[in-house]
C-alpha positions in Angstrom: -24.0 71.7 1.2 -23.5 75.1 -0.9 -26.1 76.5 -2.2 -26.0 77.5 -6.1 -25.3 81.0 -7.3 -26.4 83.0 -10.2 -26.0 86.5 -11.2 -29.9 86.9 -10.6 -30.0 84.6 -7.5 -30.1 87.8 -5.2 -33.8 88.5 -6.3 -35.2 85.6 -3.9 -33.6 87.6 -1.1 -35.0 90.9 0.6 -33.1 93.6 -0.8 -32.7 96.6 1.4 -32.4 100.2 -0.1 -33.2 99.6 -3.5 -35.5 102.5 -5.2 -39.1 102.0 -5.5 -38.9 102.6 -9.6 -42.3 103.7 -11.1 -41.7 102.8 -14.5 -40.7 99.1 -14.3 -41.0 98.5 -18.4 -38.5 101.6 -18.2 -36.3 99.7 -15.6 -36.3 96.8 -17.5 -35.3 98.3 -20.5 -32.1 100.5 -19.3 -30.8 97.3 -17.5 -31.1 95.3 -20.8 -29.6 98.7 -22.4 -26.6 98.1 -19.6 -26.2 94.5 -20.1 -25.8 94.8 -23.9 -22.8 97.7 -23.1 -19.3 96.8 -23.1 -17.8 95.5 -19.4 -16.3 98.6 -17.5 -13.5 96.7 -16.1 -11.8 93.2 -16.6 -11.7 90.4 -14.5 -8.3 90.3 -15.1 -7.7 93.7 -13.2 -9.8 92.3 -10.4 -7.5 89.7 -9.9 -4.5 92.1 -10.1 -6.2 93.9 -7.5 -6.7 90.8 -5.4 -3.2 89.7 -5.7 -2.2 93.3 -4.5 -4.4 93.0 -1.8 -3.4 89.8 -0.4 -0.1 92.0 0.2 -2.0 94.1 2.5 -3.6 91.2 4.5 -0.1 89.6 5.0 1.3 93.0 5.9 3.3 94.1 3.4 1.2 96.7 2.0 -0.8 99.3 2.9 -4.6 100.3 1.2 -5.7 103.5 0.4 -9.4 103.7 -0.7 -10.3 107.1 -1.1 -12.8 109.5 -3.1 -16.1 111.3 -3.4 -19.1 110.4 -0.9 -21.1 110.4 -3.9 -20.3 111.2 -7.4 -22.4 114.2 -9.1 -23.5 114.2 -12.7 -23.4 118.0 -12.2 -20.0 118.2 -11.5 -18.4 115.7 -13.8 -15.5 117.4 -15.6 -11.8 116.0 -16.1 -10.6 118.9 -14.0 -12.7 117.5 -11.1 -11.3 113.6 -11.8 -7.8 115.1 -12.4 -7.7 117.1 -8.8 -9.3 114.0 -7.1 -6.7 111.8 -8.4 -3.7 114.2 -7.6 -4.9 114.2 -3.8 -5.0 110.2 -3.7 -1.4 109.9 -5.8 0.0 112.9 -2.9 -1.1 110.7 -0.1 -0.1 107.7 -1.6 3.8 109.4 -1.8 3.6 110.2 1.5 2.2 106.8 3.2 4.7 104.9 0.6 7.8 107.2 1.7 7.1 107.5 5.0 6.0 103.5 5.9 8.5 102.2 3.6 5.5 99.4 2.2 3.7 99.9 -1.4 0.6 101.5 -1.3 -2.6 100.2 -2.8 -4.7 102.7 -4.5 -8.2 102.3 -4.7 -10.5 105.3 -5.9 -14.2 105.6 -4.6 -14.8 106.7 -8.1 -16.2 105.7 -11.7 -19.2 104.2 -10.0 -19.9 105.6 -6.4 -23.2 107.2 -7.4 -25.9 105.7 -5.1 -26.2 106.2 -1.4 -28.1 104.6 1.2 -30.7 106.5 2.9 -31.8 106.0 7.1 -35.9 106.6 5.6 -37.2 106.2 2.3 -38.8 109.5 2.4 -38.4 113.2 3.9 -40.4 115.9 4.9 -39.8 119.3 2.6 -42.5 121.9 4.5 -45.8 120.2 4.4 -44.7 117.8 1.6 -43.4 114.1 1.7 -40.9 112.9 -1.0 -38.8 110.5 -1.7 -35.2 110.8 -0.3 -32.4 111.7 -2.8 -30.5 108.0 -3.3 -27.8 109.1 -5.1 -27.7 111.3 -9.1 -28.2 107.2 -10.4 -31.6 107.3 -9.3 -33.1 110.9 -8.8 -32.1 114.5 -8.5 -31.1 116.0 -5.4 -33.9 119.1 -5.7 -36.3 118.8 -3.3 -39.6 118.7 -5.3 -42.0 115.3 -5.7 -41.2 115.6 -9.4 -37.4 115.6 -9.1 -36.9 112.9 -6.4 -38.8 110.4 -8.6 -36.6 107.6 -9.5 -35.8 107.5 -13.0 -34.2 104.0 -14.8 -32.6 106.3 -17.2 -30.2 107.6 -14.8 -28.6 104.2 -14.6 -27.7 104.5 -18.3 -26.0 107.5 -17.5 -24.4 106.5 -14.6 -22.9 103.9 -16.7 -21.9 106.1 -19.5 -20.0 108.8 -17.0 -18.3 105.5 -15.1 -16.7 104.8 -18.3 -15.4 108.2 -19.2 -14.3 108.5 -15.6 -12.5 104.9 -16.2 -11.0 106.3 -19.6 -9.7 109.6 -18.0 -8.1 107.6 -15.2 -6.0 105.2 -17.3 -5.0 107.7 -19.5 -3.7 110.0 -16.1 -2.3 106.9 -14.4 -0.6 105.8 -17.7 0.0 108.9 -19.8 2.9 110.8 -17.8 0.7 112.6 -15.1 1.5 110.0 -12.1 5.3 109.7 -13.0 7.1 110.0 -10.0 9.5 112.7 -11.3 6.7 115.3 -11.2 5.8 114.8 -7.7 6.5 118.5 -7.1 3.7 119.2 -10.1 1.3 117.9 -7.9 1.2 120.2 -5.6 -2.2 122.3 -5.6 -1.9 126.1 -4.9 -4.0 126.0 -1.8 -2.1 123.3 -1.0 1.6 124.1 -1.4 0.5 127.2 0.7 -0.2 125.3 3.9 2.4 123.9 6.5 0.7 120.5 5.1 2.1 121.6 1.5 5.4 122.6 2.7 6.0 119.3 4.3 4.8 117.5 1.4 7.7 119.7 -0.8 10.3 118.7 1.5 9.2 115.0 1.0 9.0 116.1 -2.7 12.8 117.1 -2.5 14.3 113.9 -1.0 12.3 111.8 -3.6 14.1 113.9 -6.3 17.3 113.2 -4.7 16.5 109.5 -4.2 16.1 109.5 -7.9 18.9 111.3 -8.9 21.1 109.0 -6.9 19.6 105.9 -8.4 20.5 107.4 -11.8 24.3 108.1 -10.7 24.5 104.8 -9.9 23.3 103.6 -13.6 19.9 102.7 -12.4 17.4 103.3 -15.9 15.0 104.9 -14.5 13.5 106.5 -17.4 12.6 102.7 -18.8 11.4 101.7 -15.1 7.9 101.7 -15.6 6.8 101.6 -11.6 8.5 105.2 -11.4 6.1 106.4 -14.6 3.0 105.0 -14.3 0.6 103.4 -11.2 -2.6 101.3 -10.7 -5.4 102.8 -9.8 -8.4 100.7 -9.2 -12.3 101.9 -8.7 -14.7 100.8 -6.2 -18.3 101.6 -5.2 -20.5 100.1 -3.1 -22.5 97.6 -4.6 -26.2 98.8 -3.6 -28.5 98.8 -6.6 -28.4 95.7 -7.4 -29.8 95.4 -10.7 -27.1 97.7 -12.0 -24.7 95.6 -10.6 -26.3 92.2 -12.0 -26.4 94.0 -15.5 -22.4 94.2 -15.5 -21.8 90.9 -14.1 -19.8 88.8 -16.8 -18.5 85.6 -17.3 -14.8 85.5 -17.5 -13.7 83.6 -20.7 -10.3 82.6 -19.1 -11.6 81.0 -15.7 -15.2 80.6 -16.2 -15.9 82.8 -13.0 -18.5 85.3 -13.0 -17.2 89.1 -12.1 -19.3 92.0 -11.7 -17.4 94.5 -14.4 -19.0 97.9 -12.8 -15.9 98.1 -10.4 -12.7 96.6 -9.7 -13.9 96.2 -6.0 -17.1 95.9 -4.4 -18.2 96.3 -0.7 -21.1 95.8 1.3 -22.6 98.8 3.7 -23.9 98.9 7.2 -27.6 98.9 6.2 -27.2 96.0 3.8 -25.2 93.6 5.4 -28.0 91.3 6.5 -26.9 87.6 6.7 -30.1 86.4 4.9 -30.0 89.7 2.5 -29.6 90.0 -1.4 -26.7 92.0 -1.0 -24.6 89.6 0.8 -26.2 86.7 -1.4 -24.9 88.7 -4.8 -21.4 89.6 -3.7 -20.7 85.7 -2.6 -21.0 84.9 -5.7 -18.6 87.4 -8.1 -15.0 86.9 -8.2 -14.0 90.2 -7.4 -12.4 91.6 -4.4 -15.4 92.7 -1.9 -15.4 94.4 1.5 -18.2 94.9 4.1 -18.4 97.7 6.6 -18.6 96.6 10.2 -20.0 98.8 13.0 -20.3 99.0 16.7 -22.0 96.4 18.2 -21.0 93.7 15.5 -20.7 90.3 17.0 -17.5 88.4 16.7 -19.7 85.2 15.5 -21.3 87.1 13.3 -18.2 87.8 11.3 -16.3 84.8 11.6 -19.7 83.7 9.4 -19.6 86.4 7.1 -16.1 85.7 6.4 -16.8 82.3 5.8 -19.8 83.3 3.3 -17.8 85.7 1.1 -14.5 83.9 1.4 -14.8 80.2 1.9 -11.8 79.2 0.5 -10.2 81.7 2.2 -8.5 83.5 -0.8 -5.9 86.3 0.5 -6.7 89.9 -0.6 -10.6 88.5 -1.5 -12.3 90.1 1.7 -11.9 93.2 3.1 -13.6 94.2 6.5 -13.9 97.9 6.7 -14.4 99.1 10.3 -16.2 102.0 11.0 -16.9 102.5 14.8 -16.5 105.8 16.1 -13.3 107.4 17.4 -14.7 106.6 21.2 -15.8 103.0 20.3 -13.2 101.4 18.2 -10.5 100.4 20.4 -12.7 98.2 22.4 -15.2 97.4 20.0 -12.5 96.1 17.3 -9.9 94.0 19.8 -12.6 91.0 20.1 -13.3 91.0 16.4 -9.4 91.2 15.3 -8.9 88.4 17.5 -11.8 86.3 16.6 -10.8 86.7 13.0 -6.9 86.0 13.2 -7.5 82.9 15.3 -9.8 81.4 12.8 -7.3 82.0 10.3 -9.1 84.2 7.7 -6.7 86.2 5.8 -8.6 89.4 5.8 -7.8 93.0 5.1 -8.5 95.2 7.7 -9.4 99.1 6.6 -10.4 101.7 9.1 -13.3 103.9 7.6 -12.7 106.8 10.1 -15.5 109.2 8.4 -18.9 107.7 8.8 -18.8 107.0 12.5 -18.0 110.5 13.2 -20.6 112.2 11.3 -22.8 115.1 13.4 -24.7 118.1 12.8 -24.2 121.7 13.4 -26.7 124.0 15.1 -27.4 125.4 11.7 -28.2 121.6 10.4 -25.2 120.6 8.3 -23.5 117.3 8.6 -19.7 117.7 9.4 -17.0 116.0 10.8 -13.7 116.9 12.4 -10.4 116.0 11.2 -8.9 115.5 14.7 -11.8 112.9 15.5 -11.6 111.5 12.3 -7.6 110.8 13.1 -8.5 110.0 16.7 -10.1 106.9 15.0 -7.4 105.9 13.1 -5.2 106.2 16.4 -7.7 104.1 18.0 -7.5 101.6 15.2 -4.0 101.4 15.0 -3.7 100.6 18.8 -6.3 98.0 18.4 -4.1 96.0 16.0 -1.3 96.5 17.9 -2.6 95.1 21.0 -3.7 92.3 19.0 -0.8 91.6 17.1 -2.5 92.5 13.5 -1.5 94.6 10.4 -4.0 98.0 10.3 -4.1 97.3 6.6 -5.5 100.4 5.3 -7.8 103.9 5.5 -11.1 104.4 3.7 -11.3 108.3 3.5 -14.0 110.3 1.7 -11.9 113.1 0.4 -12.1 115.7 -2.7 -9.7 117.6 -4.9 -11.7 120.9 -4.5 -10.5 123.5 -1.7 -14.1 122.6 -0.1 -15.5 123.7 3.6 -17.2 120.6 4.9 -15.1 118.9 7.4 -13.9 121.2 10.2 -10.3 121.5 12.0 -7.1 120.8 10.3 -4.2 123.9 9.3 -6.9 126.3 8.5 -8.9 125.3 11.5 -12.4 125.2 9.7 -15.0 126.0 12.5 -18.8 126.1 12.6 -18.7 129.5 11.2 -16.6 128.2 7.6 -19.0 125.5 6.7 -21.1 127.5 4.3 -18.4 129.4 2.0 -18.0 126.2 0.0 -19.9 123.5 1.5 -20.8 121.7 -1.7 -21.1 117.7 -1.4 -24.4 116.4 -2.4 -24.1 114.2 0.3 -22.0 113.6 2.9 -19.1 115.8 4.2 -15.5 115.5 2.4 -12.2 116.3 3.5 -10.2 119.0 1.3 -6.7 118.5 -0.3 -5.2 120.4 2.9 -6.8 118.2 5.5 -6.4 114.8 3.4 -2.5 115.3 3.1 -2.5 116.2 6.9 -4.1 112.8 7.5 -1.6 111.1 5.2 1.3 112.3 7.5 -0.4 111.8 10.6 -1.2 108.2 9.7 1.7 107.0 8.8 3.4 108.6 12.2 0.5 106.5 13.8 2.1 103.2 12.4 5.4 103.8 12.6 5.1 105.5 16.1 3.5 102.2 17.7 6.2 100.1 15.9 3.9 98.0 13.7 
């Protein structure tokens, strides 16, 4: 018999990666404020995303989930959001035109503030202080006072998410995403690169196609699909008090939805079957995801599918593999086979970032573009071997011209990392590297005849 669920039933289960809030009264006040605020997204939007993801699960669309490793309070601006969106739109155009299927666009934004940590504390000199858990919890400055979890940051995260969503909706529906502007999306530092020149060539082909459609009498000016796009939001559902405060009952269906984002996912460190994160997400109506790392047992994945999607609704569950380039093919194939044979209609996406992170001799965390693409290649090969659809990619990127990941057309090396290493947590692809990756992903899928 299925156990009952409420938005607060997670509190009866062990909750990993939760901050040690020193001010419990302040935490209660902050969460009550957030619970009284309007929802950030609406249940109908979440259902729309789930319908789109159902097409991905059926092999008729591709998921592009991309954005910041961790959003920052300090680098929040309209320009920052626009440039991130621009890169996502460029990648989506490349993938759509090259693969011939719709691309479902989901941003890691408007809520991706919290980060899990391998240890609750870190050593700074002789001092042991709380680890930085993202701007929603504390400040990255390495002092004891700055690292103290502050509940007011939860409220600030809500307001920044609301502002980000407002801008996203304005950009995606107000002309910025118009396919006629495909040339205008090219940033200066991308246009000067080989990937940028390749993109310009593709943009010219799209313009010729639009001219041909007009010449054939098709009214391209009043076809909304050519002028507007849907970009949904997602983040890791890590701070469960915040997620509960934004969980609302839908007036149309009576179901509960976490209205902090359209899609939520569970990370590798919080996917305990008897834990609070799976308990919370099993009860919300949003599309949900779960990261799957190396060593994962097929029987465990089947149990996860049953717990998070017992009704086997297509598009409800996305499994995001993060195996490492050298392990993905062998590790993934048994999971693909088990899920397919059991008839679970999941979306399979590849996170090629987190399994390929390493520290340089100087202590900088980085990733190499060739290794990132190597994991995607193994992901595609595994799907080809099992006769399943490599449904998407899950990428950490920025619109800024950073030097955080190695390789790419600029052949960034260890000595370049200090030039513009700006992330508050993990290294991100820059615009040139992201565009290169989009072209190479499309080529991989076409070359494998999937």
